[in-house]
BAKOL-487601 format. One record per residue: residue in three letters; x, y, z of N, C-alpha, C in turn. Coordinates in steps of 0.05 Angstrom, whole numbers, plus 5000, padded with zeros to 4 digits. Each point is the difference from the previous one (the first is absolute). Layout:
<rs>
ALAXYZXYZXYZ...
</rs>
This chain:
<rs>
MET229057506378498350024977501350184979ASN500349904975501350164980498350234990ALA501250184984498650254992497749944982SER500349804981497849954982497649885014VAL500449835020497849895015498650235016GLU501750175013498850225014498350184983ASN501050064976498550174982497449874991SER500149744995497649864992497950005021LEU500849965025498250015023498850285003SER501750204997499150275002497950074979GLU500549924976498150054978497449855004ALA500249755008497549845004498450115023GLY501350085022498650125023498750264993ALA501450174985498950264992497649964981ALA500149804982497849954982497549935015GLY500249855022497749935016498750245012PHE501650185011498850245012498950194980LEU501250024976498950164979497349894990HIS499949744998497549874993497850065020ARG500850015026498150065021499050294997TYR501950184993499250284997498050034977GLU500549874978498150014977497249905008GLY500049795017497449895008498650185020LEU501550155016498850165021499550294992ARG501250084978500250294994497350145000ALA498049884989497350124998498750025027ARG501049855020498749995027501650165021LEU502350104993501650145019498850275007PRO500350095025498850265008501150234983GLY498350184993500850244986500749964971ILE499449774988500949964973498550194980GLY497850115009498650194983501250285000LEU502050045016501450265001502349994980PRO500050174980502149984979502850025011TRP500450185019502850035010500949755015LEU498249875014500749765015500449764981ALA498249984980500349794980502750024986ALA500850254994502650044987502349935019LEU499750065025502049945020500449705003ARG497749865001500149705003501249874975ASP499150094977500949884975503050054996GLY500950245007502850074997501749835019ALA498949955024501549845020500149714990ALA497849904989500149724990502049974978GLU500250204982502049994979502850015011ALA500450175021502750015012500749735013PHE498149875012500549745011500649794978ARG498550024978500449824978502950034989ALA500950244999502750054989502249915019GLN499550015026502149935019499849715010GLY497649895004499749755013500850015029PHE499949775013501049995028503050035000PRO501150155019502950035001501449735007THR502349954988501649775006502550095015ARG501649815008502450075015502250124982ARG499450014974501950144982499650305002VAL497850095012499650285006501550075026GLU501750204999501750055023498550035026ALA497850154999498450045025498749755011TRP499949794983498849745008502149785001LYS502450075002502249804999499749795022TYR499050085023500049815023497249885006THR498050084984497349905006498849884974ASP499249755003499049844978496949985002LEU498650094979497150005000498849744988ALA501649804997499049744989497549905015PRO499950025027497549915013497550144991LEU500350254990497850154990499349934971THR502149984983499549954972499149714995GLN500549825018499349724996497249935011ALA498850195016497549945013497650084982GLY497849865003497650084987498150135020PHE499150244995498450155019497250054988GLY498050005017497350064992499150265013GLU497550074996498950245011499249965029PRO500250215017499149975027497049945002LEU499349875022497249955005498650275006THR497550034992498750265003498850055027PRO498349825012498850075025502150025023VAL499550185018501750035023498549925025GLU501049805014498649915024500550185023SER497950085014500450185023501449855023ALA500149744999501349845021502949934992LEU501150134979502749944992501950065023PRO501749805008501850055023502050224993LEU500250195019501850234997501850025024PRO502550104996501750065023498850235017ARG500850025024498950215017501050274990HIS498550215008500650274990502850095008ALA501350134982502650125006499850305004ALA497650114997499550295002497150045008PRO499350235011497250055008498149994976LYS500950074976498350004977501149814979ARG498349844988500949804980498250004975VAL501349994977498649944975501149744989VAL498249844988500849734991499549974970PHE502049894987499749924972500349704999VAL498249864986500149714997500449944970ASP502149864995500749934972500250254983GLY501050225011500450254985497650184998ARG497849935013497550164998499150095028PHE499150255001499150125025497649845011SER500249955027497949855014498750185021PRO497850144994498750175020499049855024GLU499349744995498949845022502149955022LEU502649984992502149945019501550255009SER499350234989501550245006498550175021ASP501550165015498850195018498950234985THR498150135013498850254988501650245010ASP499450234989501250255008503149994997VAL500949894978502949994994500450164974PRO502050174998500550164976501249844977VAL498849774994501049834979497649934982ARG500350044974497849934981500949794981SER498049874988500649804979500950154974LEU502449934991501050134976498249954976ALA498949754998498449934977497550174998ARG498950095022497650165000500550304994HIS502550084999500650284995501950054977LEU500149804982501850034977499550244982PRO497450084996499550234983501450265010GLU500650005026501250245012503150014998LEU501249784991502949965003501650044975GLU498850114979501650064977502150205006GLY502549954992502250175006501349955027ARG498849835016501249935026500949715002LEU498349824989500749725000502049944978GLY502249875007502049934980502150204995THR500150225016501950214995502849935011LEU500149835020502649935012500949724991ALA498249824996500749724994501049984971ARG502449884997501149974973499449724989VAL499349994975499349744988502049924978ASP501550194989501749944977502449825007ASP500950025025502349835008499549845025LEU497549995009499249845024497649834993PRO500549754989497849844990497949925021LEU500849975025498049925020498150245006VAL501050244998498450245003498150024975ALA501149944977498350004976497749805002LEU500649775011498049795003497850095020ASN500950135022498150105019498250224988THR501250174984498550224988497949894981ALA500649794986498149884982497749865014LEU500749865022498149815013498750105026PHE500850225011498950085026496950024999GLU498749915021497150025002499150205021ASP501750045021499250185021502550085016GLY499750145021502250095017499050215019ALA501850105016499350205020500650284988LEU498250185005500350284992500050175026ILE502350115006500350165024501050284992GLU498350205005500850274993499450185024LEU502150125011499850175023500450304992ALA498250175010500250284994502450135014PRO500850234992502250145014499550035030GLY502049925015499850025029498449785014GLU498849824985498349795011501749785013ASP499149905023501249785014498349754995GLY501049814984498449764994500149795022GLY501650055021500249815022501549754991VAL499349775014501349744995497949824986ILE500749904977498249834984501449744993GLU498649785004501049744991498749934973LEU501749954980499149914974500749704998LEU497949835003500449715001499249884973SER501949874987499449864974500149705006VAL497749874995499849715005499649854974THR501549794997499749834976498949735009ARG497849914988498949745006501349794982ALA501949865010501549814984498749725000ASP497549994993498649744997500849874974ARG500950164981501049904974501950214989PRO501649944980501950194990498650254988VAL500450235012498750254990502150225000THR499350224987501750245000498450245007SER501350205013498750265004502150224996HIS499150224988501850224993498850265009PRO499750045026498850265010501750244994ARG498750224995501450254995499250215021HIS501950095015499450185022501150284994LEU498450215005500850274995499850165026VAL502250115009500150165025501150274993ARG498450215008500950284994499650165026LEU502250125009499950175024500450294992GLY498150175008500250284995502150135018GLU500650254995502150145014499549985031GLY502149915014499949985029498349785011ALA498949834983498349785010501749785013LYS498649835016501449785014498449744998LEU501449784998498749744998501949785009VAL498849815016501449755006498549784987LEU501249864981498849794985501449735006ILE498549825012501149735006498849814979GLU501649944981499249834978500749715006ARG498049825000500649725006498949824977SER501749814993499249814979499849735014TRP497749874998499349775016498849784982GLY501149765000499049784984498549805017HIS497849904988498349805014499549774981GLY501349775006499749764983502749894993GLU500149784985502449864995500849994970SER498450114982500749994972501950234993ARG501449974978501850214991498350234989TYR500950245005498650234989502050234996LEU499150204986501650244995498650255011HIS501350155017499050265009502050204991SER499250184982501950194987498950285001PRO500250135023498950285003502050214990VAL498950234992501650234993498950245015PHE501750155012499350255014501250244985GLU498450214998501050264992499450205023VAL502250115010499850175024501150284994GLU498350205002500850284997500150145027VAL502350115007500350135026500650304993ALA498150175007500350294994501950135020GLU500550264996501850145017499249985030GLY502049935016499649995029498249775010ALA499149824982498349785008501849775010HIS498849815015501549785012498349754999ILE501149794989498749745000501849795012THR499049845019501349765010498749774986HIS501449844986499049784985501349745009ALA498649855017501049745010498849784981ARG501749854988499249804980500749735012ILE497949855008500449745013499049784982GLN501849844989499349794982499949745016GLN497549895003499649755015498349814982GLU500849974975498649834982500149715009ALA498149844990500249715005502649894988ARG500949775011502649904993500349944970ALA497849924987500249944971499750244982GLY499450235012499450244985502450134986LEU499550154980502050164986499250305003HIS501950165010499450285006501950174985LEU499050164981501750184984498850285000SER501150175017498850275004502050224991THR498850224993501650234991498750265011VAL501750175012499150265011501550224985PHE498550204991501150244989499250235019ALA502050155008499450235017501550244990ARG498750234999501250254993499650205023VAL502250115010499950165024500950294994ALA498250185006500650294995501650125023ALA500650254997501750145019499049985029GLY501849925018499449975028498249775007GLY499249834981498349775005501749765008THR498649805011501449765009498549754992TYR501449814988498949734995501649825018ASP498749895021501349845021498949724998SER501649814989499049744994501549785015PHE498549795007501349765011498749764987LEU501749824988499149764987500749765016LEU498049825004500649745013499049784982HIS501949824992499349764986500049775021ALA497749885004499849785020498449764989GLY499250014975498549784989500749974971ALA498449834985500249954972502349824993ARG499649844979502249844990502050184986LEU499050194984501750184986498950285003SER501650195009499150285004502150184989ARG499150214987501750224992498550265003SER501250195015498750265004502050214989GLU499050154981501550224989499050275011ALA501850195004499250275007501550194982HIS498650184987501250214983499250265012VAL501850135013499450255015501650234988ALA498650224994501350234989499750245019LEU502250125008500050245016500450234982VAL497850154995499950204979500050295009GLY500050045027500050275011502150025022PRO501150245005502050035021499049905027LYS501849865014499549905027497849795001ALA499449884978498349765000501649775012ALA498749815013501449795014498749734994ALA501749795001498949724996501549815019HIS498449835012501149785017498949744988LEU501849834991499149744988501349775015ASN499049965024501149795017498449744996GLY501149785010498649754996501349765013ALA498649784999501049745011498749784984GLN501649794997499049764986500549765019LEU497949845004500149755016499449774981LEU502149854993499749804979500649725011GLY498049824999500449735008500649824977ASP500149745005500849814980498250014975GLY501350034976498650004975498950284992GLN500650205016498950274994502250174986HIS499050184983501750194986498950285004GLY501650185011499150275004501950204987ASP498950204987501550204985499050285007CYS501850165011499450285006501750174981THR498750144982501450164980499050295001THR501850195002499350285003501550184980PHE498750214992501350204983499350285012LEU502050145009499750265013501150214981ASP498350184992500850214981500150275014HIS502450095005500450275012500150204977ALA497850154997499850194978499850295009ALA500650055025499950275012502150025022PRO500850255006502150035021499049965028ASP501949955018499549995029498049795009CYS500249764987498149785006501549775013PRO499049925024501149765013498549754993SER501449774999498749744997501449805017ARG498549825012501149795017498849734993GLN501749805000499149734993501649795015THR498649855017501249775014498249764995VAL501049794988498549764995501449765012LYS498649855017501149775013498649754991THR501549794995498949754990500949775017VAL498049835009500649765015499249764983LEU501949814997499649784981500449735014ALA498049834997500249735012499649794978GLY501049755005499649794981501250074973ARG498749894979500950064973498450244989SER500850235009498650254991502050184986ARG498850204986501750194986498950285004GLY501750195007499250275003501550184981VAL498750214991501250194981499650285010PHE502150164999499650295005501450154977GLN498550174986501250174980499050285006GLY501950185003499350285007501750194984LYS498750174985501550204984499250285008ILE502050175005499650285006501150164976HIS498350154987500950174977499850295008VAL502350135000500150285008500550184975HIS498150164993500250184977502050235006GLN501050134979501950215004498850235016VAL497450054997498750225015499749935030ALA500249755007499449915027502450035019GLN501050255002502250065018499149965029ARG502049935017499649965029498149775005THR500049804982498649755006501349865023ASP498449885017501049835022498649734998GLY501449804988498849744996501549785015TYR498649825012501249785015498549744993GLN501549794996498849754992501649775013MET498649825014501349775013498349754997ASN501349784994498649744998501549815018GLN498549875018501249805019498549744999ALA501549784999498749744998500949825022LEU498249845010500549805021499449734990LEU502049834996499749734989499649805022LEU497849855000499549805020500549724989SER500949984976500449744987502350034980ASP501549784996502250014980498949964972GLN497349954998498849984973498650264992ALA500050205017498750254994501950184983GLU498950184985501650174982498950285000ILE501850205000499250284999501650134977ASP498650154983501350164979499550295006SER502150165002499750285007501450174979LYS498550204990501150174979499250305005PRO501450135018499650295004501450154978GLN498850224991501250164979499750305005LEU502050154993499950295001500850114973GLU498350184990500550134974499850305005ILE502350145001500150275010501150194979TYR498450214995500950204980500350285013ALA499650025026500350255015502750005015ASP501050235006502750025013499850015031ASP498050145010499850045029497949805011VAL500949765006498149795010501449855023LYS498349865015500949825021498449744996CYS501249814987498649744994501849775008SER498749795011501549775007498249754999HIS501349774996498549755000501849785010GLY498749785009501549785010498349755003ALA501349775005498649755003501649825018THR498649855017501349815018498449745000VAL501449785005498849745002501249865024GLY498349885017501049865023498149785010GLU500749885023498549795012499350085029LEU498349855013499450055028502549965017ASP500350175020502349995018499749765019GLU501849814998499949765017500350075029ASP501650215006500450085028497450115012GLN498650154984497450115010498049775003LEU500049814982498249775003500749845026PHE502649965005500849865024499150155025TYR500350265000499250165023497049975006LEU498450004979497149975004499349725009ARG501349804987499449725008500849945029ALA502250135008501049955027498150115021ARG498250174992498050115018497349874997GLY500049764989497649844999498150064977ILE500850164981498350064977500349794979PRO497849874991500149794980501450104974ALA501249824985501650074977498450164979ALA497649904994498450134979499250285009VAL499450035026499250275010502450185000ALA502349905007502550165000500750104972ARG499849824981500650084972497950214991SER497549965007497950194992500650285012MET500950005025500650265013502250154986LEU502049854991502350134987499250094972ILE498349854987499150084973498350265002GLU498250005020498350245003501750245008ALA502149965015501750225008501550114975PHE500849824982501450084975498150174983LEU497449945000498250154983499050255013GLN500150015027498750225014501150274993GLU502650024994501250254993498650134976ALA499449834980498650104977497250085006ILE498649835016497250065007499850255017ASP501950045017499950245018500150264984GLY500849984975500050244983497250094993VAL498049835004497250074995499050125026THR499550265000499350145024497049995007GLU498349954980497149995005499349755015GLU498650025022499649785019498549774987SER497850054986498449784989501549854979ALA501550144983501649874979502249835012GLN501350115020502249855013498949755014ALA497750025013498849775013499349794980ALA498950074977499249814980502449854989LEU502250154996502549874990501249825021SER500050085025501249845022498349745003GLU497450024998498349765002500549804978ALA500450114976500649824977502749865003VAL501950125013502649895003500149805024ALA498550065021500149845025499649704995GLY501849845010499749714999500549884973TRP501150154981500449904973501849755001TRP502250015014501849775000498849755012GLU498450045022498749775012498149874982ARG498750164982498149884980501549874977ASN502550084995501449904977502349815006ALA500549965026502349845008499749714990ALA497549904999499649724991500649984970
</rs>
């Protein structure tokens, strides 16, 4: 596709979403709050100025949003059926959002999660402080159009336990949802958040969530992000996290669904000895495109970061890994590690890997690398010789390839949820 056609599609797609914003503006939650109205209008103007990103934008060089800009989307259906099929619980406590809106009927009680839409008057000066709209058009679109989201605020020293945040999209017709989630951990607080995106139906849809995560001094969050959208779905998510001194943002991303998915993480380590783990895996079958893009900002001394992302590709699929580590001059004694590994199961599969280091400090230890390979035929022969069927043998080797990354998730419920999502993937996709 040439540049002029790409630009035309981007402009046409952006115009449709802007028209939707104008039609919905008076009905969006909190529009009577001057600060929020200004935030939404400013975001809409930022999106108007940028449009959807094309592959001429360096950060989008490997991911084409044509499936999004060419589609016509409507508004989600309003009623939520209590009998809506849901996956089984991944944690003792669950909150459910359907088409981007909180569903109390499907959620457990006694969970420290509130509806963002119902508490907007309290959030001036907190909502929108991390999320950038001037250079991130999808974040600008979310800021303009969000209707609801999860509000999680833990007091200093509070243990929030293990919570599953399940987002369900009813794909009975082409719809979009743009949930906005705000997570704030006080000093020394702890939380395990298992975020799952789940599609129900066969129509194309867009699920585009944005998270803003504040981690205070000494606080710790484990954030397992499990993307299991329906096969026709489009998943475009962005996480912003700011980690204070001695705090930890421990994240694991799994792409296992959607026709097109891109998950961005923008993590800033702003206090001494803050830490970030941005591990992940992508399981991509025929016709799927998965993009894992991360930006790690080391803005304080003595901060470690670790990132291992593994991608398995079958059929005519394409995987993307882009990871940038930026080390400021003040961030002496930074310890950063980044690795991307891909396993190709087809000669039609493609992986694009772009690790980057941008270092302005002298006393650092930073490294990055990338590997691409295939299944070991000797190992396959060994398993087959012991009576294990070919599909099962391949599945065992694929899961073993991924397990190293999953083992980095030390919280039991999160690790179990990730392992369950991975189990049997090849057997389901071999055909």
